[in-house]
C-alpha positions in Angstrom: 14.2 -60.6 -24.4 16.2 -59.5 -26.1 17.5 -62.6 -29.4 20.9 -64.6 -28.3 22.2 -64.1 -30.7 22.7 -60.2 -30.5 26.6 -58.8 -31.4 27.3 -56.9 -28.5 28.6 -53.8 -28.7 32.1 -52.8 -27.3 32.3 -51.7 -23.5 35.1 -50.1 -21.1 36.8 -51.0 -18.7 35.6 -48.9 -16.2 31.9 -50.5 -17.6 33.0 -53.9 -16.0 33.9 -55.8 -13.1 37.8 -57.4 -12.9 37.0 -60.7 -12.4 40.2 -60.2 -9.1 38.0 -57.7 -7.8 35.4 -59.7 -6.8 37.8 -61.4 -5.0 37.4 -65.6 -6.3 40.5 -65.6 -8.6 42.0 -67.5 -10.1 38.3 -69.2 -11.4 38.4 -71.8 -13.4 36.4 -72.0 -17.1 36.0 -69.3 -20.1 35.6 -66.4 -18.0 38.9 -67.0 -15.9 40.4 -65.8 -19.1 40.5 -62.6 -19.7 41.6 -62.9 -23.6 37.9 -65.5 -23.5 36.5 -63.3 -21.1 36.0 -60.1 -23.1 34.2 -61.6 -26.1 31.5 -63.4 -23.4 30.8 -59.9 -22.1 27.6 -58.6 -22.0 27.1 -54.7 -23.7 25.4 -51.8 -22.0 23.3 -51.0 -24.5 21.7 -54.7 -24.5 21.4 -54.9 -20.7 19.2 -51.1 -20.8 17.4 -52.7 -23.4 16.1 -55.5 -21.7 15.1 -53.4 -19.0 13.8 -51.0 -20.6 11.9 -53.6 -21.9 10.8 -55.3 -19.0 9.7 -52.2 -17.2 7.7 -51.5 -19.8 6.3 -54.6 -19.4 5.6 -53.7 -15.3 4.1 -50.9 -16.2 1.5 -52.7 -18.5 0.8 -55.9 -16.8 1.1 -54.6 -13.8 4.5 -56.0 -11.3 2.8 -58.8 -9.9 2.3 -60.1 -13.4 4.6 -59.2 -15.0 7.9 -60.3 -12.3 6.1 -64.0 -12.6 6.3 -64.3 -15.9 10.1 -63.3 -16.1 11.1 -65.3 -12.8 9.2 -68.5 -14.7 11.6 -69.2 -17.4 14.2 -67.7 -16.0 14.3 -69.7 -11.7 13.3 -72.9 -14.1 16.8 -72.4 -15.7 18.8 -71.1 -12.7 17.7 -74.6 -10.1 18.0 -76.6 -13.2 21.5 -75.2 -12.9 21.7 -75.7 -9.7 20.7 -79.1 -9.1 23.1 -80.3 -11.9 20.3 -81.3 -14.4 22.5 -78.8 -16.5 25.9 -76.4 -16.6 23.9 -74.0 -19.4 24.6 -70.4 -18.1 23.6 -68.9 -21.4 23.8 -64.6 -22.4 19.8 -64.9 -22.0 20.0 -66.4 -18.0 22.5 -63.9 -17.1 20.8 -60.9 -18.8 17.7 -61.9 -17.7 18.4 -62.7 -14.0 20.3 -59.8 -13.7 18.3 -57.4 -14.9 15.0 -59.3 -12.2 18.0 -58.6 -9.6 18.0 -55.1 -10.5 15.1 -54.1 -10.8 13.3 -55.9 -8.1 15.1 -57.7 -5.2 12.4 -60.6 -4.5 14.4 -62.1 -7.6 17.6 -61.1 -6.0 16.0 -63.2 -2.7 14.6 -65.6 -4.8 18.2 -66.5 -7.2 20.3 -66.8 -3.1 17.2 -69.3 -1.3 17.7 -71.6 -4.5 21.4 -72.1 -3.7 21.2 -72.2 -0.2 19.0 -75.2 -0.6 16.6 -77.4 -3.0 12.8 -74.6 -2.9 9.7 -75.6 -5.3 10.3 -73.4 -8.5 6.9 -72.6 -7.9 7.5 -70.6 -4.5 10.7 -69.1 -5.9 8.0 -67.3 -8.5 5.3 -66.8 -6.3 8.4 -64.9 -4.0 9.5 -62.9 -7.0 6.0 -62.2 -8.5 4.3 -61.4 -4.7 7.0 -60.7 -2.4 4.8 -58.8 0.1 2.0 -62.0 0.5 2.5 -64.2 3.8 4.0 -67.4 2.1 7.0 -65.5 0.7 7.4 -63.5 3.6 7.7 -66.8 5.5 10.0 -68.3 3.1 12.3 -65.6 3.1 12.6 -65.0 6.7 12.3 -68.9 7.6 15.7 -69.7 4.9 17.3 -66.9 6.2 16.9 -67.5 10.1 17.8 -71.5 9.4 21.1 -70.4 8.3 21.6 -68.1 11.4 20.2 -70.3 14.3 20.1 -74.2 12.8 23.3 -76.2 13.3 21.7 -78.5 12.0 21.3 -76.6 7.7 25.1 -77.4 6.3 25.5 -76.0 3.0 25.4 -78.8 0.2 28.9 -78.6 -0.9 28.3 -79.2 -4.8 25.1 -76.8 -4.9 26.7 -74.0 -3.4 30.2 -74.5 -5.7 27.6 -74.5 -9.0 25.9 -70.8 -7.6 29.3 -69.0 -7.0 30.5 -70.1 -10.0 27.6 -68.7 -12.3 27.2 -65.9 -9.5 31.3 -65.1 -10.5 30.2 -65.7 -14.3 27.3 -63.5 -14.0 29.7 -60.6 -11.9 32.6 -60.6 -14.1 29.8 -60.4 -17.9 27.5 -57.7 -17.0 28.2 -53.8 -16.5 28.0 -51.4 -13.4 25.5 -51.1 -12.0 23.5 -54.6 -12.6 26.7 -57.0 -11.3 26.0 -55.4 -8.1 22.9 -57.4 -6.9 24.8 -60.4 -8.2 27.4 -59.7 -6.2 25.8 -59.4 -3.1 24.4 -62.7 -3.3 27.9 -64.1 -3.7 29.5 -62.5 -0.6 26.4 -64.6 1.2 26.7 -67.2 -0.2 30.8 -67.3 0.2 29.4 -66.2 3.7 27.5 -69.4 4.5 30.0 -71.9 2.9 32.6 -70.0 5.4 35.5 -68.3 2.8 34.5 -64.7 5.1 37.4 -63.6 3.3 35.9 -63.7 -0.5 32.9 -62.9 0.9 34.0 -59.9 2.4 35.9 -58.8 -1.0 32.6 -59.5 -2.8 30.2 -57.5 0.2 32.5 -54.2 -0.7 33.0 -54.3 -3.8 29.0 -54.2 -3.9 29.2 -51.4 -1.5 31.9 -49.9 -3.4 29.2 -49.6 -6.6 25.8 -49.1 -4.8 26.0 -48.2 -0.9 22.9 -48.9 -0.8 23.6 -52.5 -1.0 21.8 -53.6 2.2 22.5 -57.3 1.8 25.8 -56.4 0.9 25.8 -54.2 3.9 24.7 -57.3 5.9 27.2 -59.5 5.3 30.7 -57.1 5.9 29.3 -56.3 9.0 28.0 -59.6 9.8 32.1 -60.9 9.1 32.8 -57.8 11.2 31.2 -58.9 13.9 32.6 -62.5 13.3 29.0 -63.6 13.4 29.1 -67.2 11.4 26.3 -69.2 10.7 24.8 -71.7 13.1 26.6 -74.6 11.6 30.0 -73.4 11.6 29.3 -72.4 15.1 29.1 -75.5 16.2 31.9 -77.1 14.3 34.7 -74.9 16.1 33.3 -76.1 18.7 33.7 -79.6 18.1 
């Protein structure tokens, strides 16, 4: 992956997602201030270079081997961030996760599932490497179905907020099209915790950038039909 000391090139406003566009303003941290965010933004050239390197590895090693190796360290860093073991979210992690999510939807699914609840890191890496394996399919299905149907499945507010903050950070730092899948994941997590207005803003923004983004379309459709997680339905009944 690219050297974290690499100096990013200049970017134009049209290449980036504005904080206000994701429906989360005001945010906290340095990326909430436009003057600081300008220095944190990652150049398209860097993202494209890492993407091209990833694609070469997939061709040379095969998708399963390359995807699993790509995910191994990144997923560990991501779950550590979510659990509060570290607050680190360096450019290496941002670039790696966003490139991975843009190239393989199994990486996006792993990022999302990790936010929804603690999942064994090895299972998440296996999901990325072997998304069609029955164990991987079952993990995705069971986790998402639980969100829709299990009234006892209540979000961990601290874990989810860490995920929301990190995903918003990614969205605001990386250029289009690398922010589309992080936006979609962000929209789902916001829907999961009950922040429908912000969730819809993120989903619609993702769809405005890529109308084929199915996760964003699912979230937007759910909100439009007033479909909510089971735990929220139970709370409203009570």
